N, C-alpha and C positions, 0 to 999 in steps of 0.2 A: 523366476525369482524364488529364492528360498524363503520359507516362512520362518518366523522367529516368535518367541514368546516374550511379552512384556508383563511383568508382574505389578499389579496394582491391588490396593485393598478392595474388599468387596463393595464398599460404599461407592468408591470411584468407578468400579466396573459397572455397577447398577446405574449410576448417573450417566456414564457414557452410553450404555445400552438404551436408556430412556431418551437421551438427546438424539442418538442415531435413529431410533425408531420414529421420533417426531419428524425427522427429515426423510423418512422412508428409506433409510439405508441400513446396511449392516454396520457393526462397530468397525470392522476392517475398512469398509469404504468410507465411512465417516472420518476415521483417523487419517486415512490417506488424503482426503480433501482438506482436513485441518492442517496437515503438514504443508500442502501446497499453498494454502492461504497464508499461513504463517511465513513461509519463505517469501511470498510476494509482499507481505507486509514489511518484512525486514528490508527487502530490496527497495521498496517505495520509500521507507524511512531514510535509507541511505541516499537515495536520489534526491529526496526533499532537502536533506542537510546540504548536499552539494549545490542544489539550486539556490538555497538561501545564502550560502557562502559566496557564490558568484554574483548574485544580485545585490549584495552589500558592497561590492567593489565600487569605488567612486567612478562615476561617468558611465556606468553600464546602461542605465535607463536612457541616457542621451544617445549612446551608441546604438541601442536598439531602435530608438525613434529615427535616427539618421539612416539606419539600414532599411527601414520600412516607412518611408515618408508618405506613401499613398494611404496608409492606414490612418484611421481617425480614432480618437478616444471613444470608448464605449459610452461614457456618460459626459454630458456637457460640463466643461470646467475642469475636467481631469486631464492632466498631462503626465508624461512619464509612464507609459503603459507597462514597461518592463519591471518597474519597481513595485 
């Protein structure tokens, strides 16, 4: 993989270096980890939005309960586990 240069102001560079050092990493390794974490965060946010869209559909909680009749609610008095 080829290296590249990212230009940031000296204050940002110093802040990144300090945070990376606090994690015991180089700035390069820290930024690589941050990129992966942010990609995962975006994917999770997208998945969460789709989940909420699906669970708002009428009848989905009842369909879930019908598909898994042997499961019981986690807390007494709570029905519709999928919602």
